[in-house]
N, C-alpha and C positions, 0 to 999 in steps of 0.2 A: 295757213289757217284763217278762218273767217275773221278772227279778231284783228288780223293785219289788213283787212280790206277797208279802204276808206269809204265811209258811208256817203261822203259828198262826191265820190267819183262816179264814173259811168256804171249803171246797173241795167241788167237786161231781164225782160220777162218774155216767156214763151207761153202762148195760150193755144193748147191743142183742142180747138173747138170741134163741134160735130160737123160744121160746114167748112170752116176756114181754120188754118193754122196762122198764127200771127207772132211776129217777133218785134218787140219794141225795145229800144235802147234809150235810156233817159238819164237825166242828172238832176239831183235836188241840191240846190245851194241856197241857204238862207230862206228855206221854205218855198222857194220858187222852182217850178218844174220846167225843164227844157228837154224837148225831144231831140235826140241826136240822130236816130235812124229808125225806120219802120219798114217792115216787110209783111206782106199778106199774100197767102196762096190759098186758092179754093181747092181744098183736098176732098171734100165730101166724104169724110170718114163715116159719118152717120148713115150715109146711103149704102155703105158697105156692110151693114149688119144683115145677115141672112135670117131666115125664118127660125133658126135655132139659136139666135142671139150670138152668132160667131162672126167675127170680122173676116171678110173674104180676103184672099191673098192679093187681089187687085187693089183693094182699099189699103191694105197694109203697105204695099209697095208705093202707092201714092204718098202715104204719110212718111215713109222712110226717106223717099227721094227729097221731100220738102225739108225734113229735119237735117239731112246732109248739107243742104244749101245753107240752112241756118247755122250749122256748125262751122262752116267756112267763114261766115261773118263774125262768129264769136271766137275765132282763133286768138289766143292770147288772154282771154278772159279767165280770171280765177273762179273756181266753183262758188266761192262766196259772193261773187258779183251777179250770179245767174240763178233765176228760179223758173222752173218749167212746171206748169199745172195742166192737168187734163180734166175734162168735164163729163157731160152726160153720156156720150157714147161709150167712153171707157168705164164709166160707172156701170153700164149695162152689159158690156161685152163679156161673154163667158171666157174668152181666150185673151183677156186683157193682160194677164201676167206674162204670157208668151210674147205679146206685142210689145209690152214695156221693156222687156229685156233687149229686144232688137232695136227699139226706138231709142233707148238710152245709149246704146252702142253707136247708133247713127248720129245722135246729137252730141254725145260726149259729156253730158251732164245728167244728173238724176231728174226723173219726172215723177211728180206727185199727183195722185188722183185726189181731187178735193170733193167734199160733199156738196149737195145743192145749196144748203144754207151758207156754207163757207164761200161758195161761189158768189152768192147774193151779197154777202158781207163785203167781199173784195170789190164787187161791182160798185156798191154804194161808196166805198172808200175812194175809188177812182173818180166818181162823179162829184162827191162832196168836196174833194181837194181842188179839182180843176174848175168847178162851177159852184163856188160857195154861196150859201144863202141861209137865212135864219129861220124862215118859216117851214112848216111841215110839208114834205114833198113825197110824191109817189114816183119811184124809179122803176121803169119797165125795161127788161132786157130779153129780147126774143132770140134764142139761140137755135141751133139746128135740131136738137131733140129735147130741149127744155126751155122754159120761160121763167125768169126770176122776177119776183115783185118784192120791192123793198119800200117800207114806209120809214122815213127818217126825218130828223130835225137837226139842222146844223151838220156837224160831222158824225152824229150818232145814229146808227140804224136802230129803229125801235122794233120793227117786225120784219123778218126776212124769210121768204118762202120760195121754194123751187117747185114748179109744176111740170109734170112729165109730158109736155106737148111743145113741139118746136116746128120751125118752118120746113126742115128737111123731112121729118117723120110725117107731118100732116100732108105735105105735097105728094109724097110717095103713096100714101094711103088713099087719098081722095081724088087726086088728079093724075091718075095712072097714064103713063105715056104722054104727059103734058096736055091732056085734053081738059078744056075749061068750059064748064057748064054752070048754069044757075043752080041746078040740083046739087052739084058737087060742092059749090060754095056753101049752100045751106047745110049740107051734111057735115062739112068740115067745121062750120061755126058751132053746130050742136055738140060735136065731139070736143071742141076746145072749151065750150061753155061748161060741159060736164067736169072737165079738169079744174076749171077756175072757180067752180061754185062754192067750194069750201073756203075760198078766200074773200067772199063777199063782205063778211063782217069785219075782219081785221083790216081790210083795205077800203073800207066804205068811203064814199065821197066826202062825208063830213069830217074826215080825219086828215085831209091834206088840202093844200091850196094851189099846188102846182104839180103837173105831171111831166116827167122827162123820159124820153126813150133813148136807151143806150145801145151802142153796137150796130151791127150790120143792117138788120131789117129796117129798123126805124130810120137810120141814116139814108138808106137807099130809097125808101118811100118818100121821105122828106125832100130829097133832092129831085125826085121825079115830079112831085106835086109842084114844087117851086119852078122847075124848068118848064112845066106845062102851063104855068100861069094860073093854077088852081088855088094856091095859097102862097103865103110869103115864106114857106118852109115849115110851117107848123102842120101837124097831122090832125085833121078834123073828120068827124063822121061823114060830112058831105064830100070831102075830098076822097075818102076811102070808098064811098059808094060810086063816085065817078070812076075811080081806078078799077074797081071790080067790074063795073059795067063795060069798060073798055076791054077787059080780059075776056068776058063772056062773049062780046061781039067778035073778038079775034078768034075764039074757039080753040086756040092752041098757044102754048107759051112761046113758041118760036115766031108766032105772028103778032105778038103784042108789040105795038109801036107806040111808045110813050117817051117823050123827050126826057133826057136825063137818066133813063134806065140803063144800067150797065149790063152787058151780056152775061156776066158771071152770076147775076142775080135771077135770071129768068127761070131757071129750073126750080128754085125755092120760093119764087114770088107768090104763087097762089096761096100756099100755106101761111106765109107771112102776113098777107093781106087778110086772110080769114081770122088769124089770131088778133091782129090789130083791131079789126072791126068788132070782134067779140069782146075784147077788153074795153073798147069805147062804149059799147052798149051795156055791159055788165057793171062797169065801175063808173059810169057816167062821166067819161073823159071827153070833155068838149074840145080840149086842145092839148095835144101831146107835142112838146117841144123836143127837138133833137138835143141830146146831152153831149157835153164835151169829153167826159171821162168814160172809161169802160174797165173791164176786168183787168186788162194788161197793165194799166196804170196803177190800179189798186194793188196788184202784185208787187210792183216796184216800190210803192209807198210802204207796203208791209215788209218787204225785204229790207228797206232802209231802217225801219224800226227795230228789226231783229239785230241788225249790225250795231245800232246804237245801244241796244240792251247789252250786247257783249262788252261794251265799253263802260258799263255801269249806269247807263241812263235807263230808268225803268219804263220802257216804252213798248215792250213786246206784249202784244195782246194775249199771247198764250199764258203768260204769268198771271194776268188778270183772270183768265178762264180757269186756271187751276185753283185760284183762291175762291172763285165762285162755286166750283164743284165741291170744294171742301165745305163751304157753307151749306150748299143744297143738301149734301149727304151727311151732314153733322160729323165730319171727320174730327178726330182728336188731333188738333193741330200741334199740340205740344209733343205728342208722341211722334207725329210725322216729322217734326223738326229734329227730334233726337235721332231718328233713324237716318234722316238725310245728312245730318252732320257727320255721323260715323261712316256712312256709305261713301260719301264724297271724299272724305279724308283717305279712306282705303283705296278708292279708285284713283285718286291723284298719285298715290304711290305706285299702284299697279300699272297704270297707263298714263304716265306724265305727259306724253305727246299726243294724247287723244284729241280729236276735234272738239271744240267747245260745244257744238250741238249734241254730241254724244254724251258729254257730261251733263248737259241740261236735261236730256231725256231721262237719265238716271235720277236726277233731282226731282223731276215731275213724277216719276214712278214712286219715289219715296213719299212725296207729298200726298199721293192718291192710293197708296198700297192698301189702305184699310177702307176704301170707299164702300166695299161690299158688306161691311158690318151693319149698314143700314138695312140690308136685306136679311142676313142671317149670320150668326157667329160660326155656324158650321160651314166649312169650305168657303170662308169669306174671300179667299184669294181668287176663287173661280168667279164669284159674283162680281168682285172688283174688276177682273179682266173683261167679263161680259159687258159690264156697264161702260168701261172705257172704249170698247170696240164699237158701241152703238150710240153713245150719248152725243148730242150736238156739242162740239167743242170748238169755239171760235178760234181761228188762227192755226189749228192743226189740220194737216192733210189726213186723209183716211189711212194712208200707209204709216204715218208717224203715230197716229192713235193706236194702230195695231202693234207697233213696236213697243210703245209704252205699256199697252195692255199685256203683251207677252212677257215683259219684265215683271209686271205685277203678278201674272199667273205663276211665274217661277219663284216667287218669294219664299215658298215653303213646299213641303211634300217632295215626292219623287221628281226626278229630272226628265224622265222619258216624255212627259207631256209637252216639253219644249225642245225635244231633241233636234227637230229640223232647224230651229233658230240657233241652236248651239254650234252649228257649223261655222258661225261667225265668232272668231276669237274675241272680238270686242264685246259682243253680246254676252259671251260666257263670263267674262270678267265683270261686266255690269251686274249680271245675276248673282255671281258669287258675292260681290260687295253688298248688294241689297240683302241677301240672305244672312250674311255675317252681321250686318247692322241690326237686322230684325232680332237675331239671337242676342246680341249684346244689349239691346234695349227691351228685351222681352218682359222684364219686371215692371216696365212703364214708369220707372223712376229716373232721376237724373243720372247721366252716364258720364264717365270720364273717358273721352274719346282718345286719350293718350295711352290708355292701358293696352288696348289691342292694336298691334302693329302688323303690317303685312309687307313681306318681301317677295320678290319674284325671282325664279330661276327657270327660264324656259317656260314650261307649262306647269311648273310647281308653284303653288301659292303657299308660302311659308308664313304661318301665323305665329307670333310671339306674344307671350304674356308672362308676367312674373309669377314665381311660385307662391308668394304671399297673397297675391290677388286670387290665384287659383284656389287656395285654401279657403278664402273667404267667399268664394262664389262657386261652390261645387255644382249647382244646378246649371249654371251657364257653361261650365266646362263639360258637363255631361252632354248638353245640346251641341256643343262644338264637336265633340267626338262622334256623335250621331251624324252630324253634317259631313264630317270627313268620310264616314262610311258611305253616305249617299253619293258623294262625288266619286268614291272608289268603285261603286257599282255601275254608274252610267254617265259620269261627267267627263267632259273633255279636258278638264284641269284636275290636278291632284292636290288635295288640301293636306298640308303637312303641319301637324301640331307638335308642341313640345312633348318630349317623352314623359 
């Protein structure tokens, strides 16, 4: 279980990017980070999206082969030591679920798809920890199919956005077959500028004092400019113009001869240069310095905070996100706490060996189960589930948000709407405990969580309560009997009440 994992031991992050897959193994001791191992493979998953938004089998096989190699390196690692995240290409791919099933089998660990803003938050976390500073900064991360911009100060990201333009997508669209022309660069810059236009105000030049470029594109261009004697490693508009002119003179990516340019960057070089030059022009970036941190380190830092939270240290950003959502949607926190207290007590009895993360998801569902009351009292569970599936929630992956949303959707009403999810026995017990807790606390007054007890016998959920309590709470008993009928009609568990 994750609670037995040492937060100060080796932790691993896998970044399934649109251009490259990366595996980093690191260790955090006394707030100091030490890289233990690092692997990068150019997979070009983003180049494998066809016109219908489907990953081709060739791209899938490249990804699976890489993940099998990563799996070999991670032999002996506990699941709690590893976190794998996927970004823009899998956010877009229509067959992402089919790919994830195969990818998780190849890797041997779960893979989460994260939102663009969550990706931006984790990027900033990696940069801020490895390159600390007090002043306001702009962090730029150009990926294969998206670009993240983050405005932050110190360790805090203030504005984080993801834009749907990256070096792979732009290179494929405007530099077909590797041909490099002045017209193609102009067209690519116009397309990139259209994507970034809505960020002109939030990331305006007067809001930051330093700009940093994270990850592959910025690092590759920085190395080439330095090796060619154009700059000391910083990226400048003049340096970018020189680089673009060299590309146009070469006429094809295979003929670009620039010192320090690695062969695996050639295919995506023109798109990356077009994005960098557009950013420099639109956001008045005179100097972009290569950053030390990136998404993969941010994932490791976030993973350690989750492990520390399991030990009682309140450092998991997801807990802060839940509190913020309660505030934003005016949730009755006293009622949420009552429901959580009852639901978690029941769940601890039903599934005493459940993974801590499973219990936490139930707790978050309890905390947010009435989110939709801000929209309407009618069918508020459906509004709550919709909001949870679509709201920006720092720290949560898209898949985890959906799981919490599915729990919230199942808090009341018929069970057929969550029938596919009920194939998971753990999910079924989570839903049952949430529904029983909502019934127990339906009067919105103080509840005695010792009165209602739960025993399990296979798939039987045996609820006990005293006859004296039942006589004093006829409406609650009525609701419990209706609940038993609902599970009898379509539930995978059988709810058994006192005769």
